[in-house]
Structure formats: structure tokens, C-alpha cells
C-alpha positions in Angstrom: 62.2 123.5 -209.5 60.4 126.0 -207.2 57.2 126.4 -208.2 56.7 129.8 -206.5 60.2 131.4 -207.5 60.6 129.7 -210.5 58.1 127.6 -212.0 59.4 125.4 -215.7 57.4 127.7 -218.1 59.9 130.9 -216.5 62.5 129.9 -218.5 62.8 129.1 -221.9 66.7 129.2 -223.1 69.2 130.1 -220.4 67.5 133.2 -218.6 64.4 134.4 -217.2 61.8 136.3 -218.7 61.8 138.6 -215.8 65.2 139.1 -215.8 65.9 140.0 -219.4 62.9 142.7 -218.8 64.3 144.1 -215.8 68.0 144.1 -217.8 66.6 146.1 -220.8 64.4 148.4 -218.0 60.8 147.8 -219.7 58.2 149.2 -218.4 54.8 147.3 -217.5 53.3 147.3 -220.6 56.2 146.0 -222.9 57.3 143.5 -220.0 53.8 141.6 -220.2 54.7 141.8 -224.1 57.6 139.9 -223.6 56.5 137.8 -220.8 53.4 136.6 -223.0 55.1 135.8 -226.2 57.9 134.3 -224.8 56.0 131.9 -222.4 52.9 131.6 -225.1 51.6 127.8 -224.5 54.7 127.3 -222.5 52.4 126.2 -218.9 49.3 124.9 -221.4 49.8 124.4 -224.9 45.9 124.8 -225.4 46.2 128.7 -223.8 49.0 129.7 -226.7 46.6 132.0 -228.5 45.2 133.3 -225.4 48.9 133.9 -224.3 49.6 135.7 -228.0 46.1 138.2 -227.5 47.1 139.1 -224.3 50.6 140.4 -225.4 48.8 142.3 -228.4 46.5 143.5 -225.9 49.4 145.1 -223.9 51.4 146.1 -227.0 48.4 148.0 -228.4 47.9 149.8 -224.7 51.8 150.7 -225.0 50.8 152.2 -228.4 48.2 153.9 -227.2 50.1 155.5 -224.7 52.9 156.5 -226.5 49.9 158.1 -229.0 48.5 160.3 -226.2 51.5 161.1 -224.4 
């Protein structure tokens, strides 16, 4: 596997997360939510909680933007 373009933790299932994000036309915040949730703990199982907290941070940021928008 190509560690720059296609690391193993980027692909769980049949498609890479970036392909889903692009297909769904998600903005930066929502794209990061999907990215962090789908890859949580995949690269390093000890970082699963940190990855989920990052996803929550981006989701909360998106909520703030929609709320003030």
C-alpha cells in the first residue's frame, strides 16, 4: 500500500473516506467529522478517544457556524 497517497488506515471498507466526502460534497468541518469518525483508532488504537474528540470538535464548530449563520 502507498503510505503517502493511500495509507492502510485511510481505507476501511470498499471506498476511501475522501471519496465519500467528495461524493457527498461535504464542507471542511463535516468532512473532518466523517474522516475522524471513520478512522477512529485505525492508525493507532490508543488514539481512538482522541480521534472521536476531534470529530466532536469539528461537529460543534459546524453547529456554531450554522447557529450564527
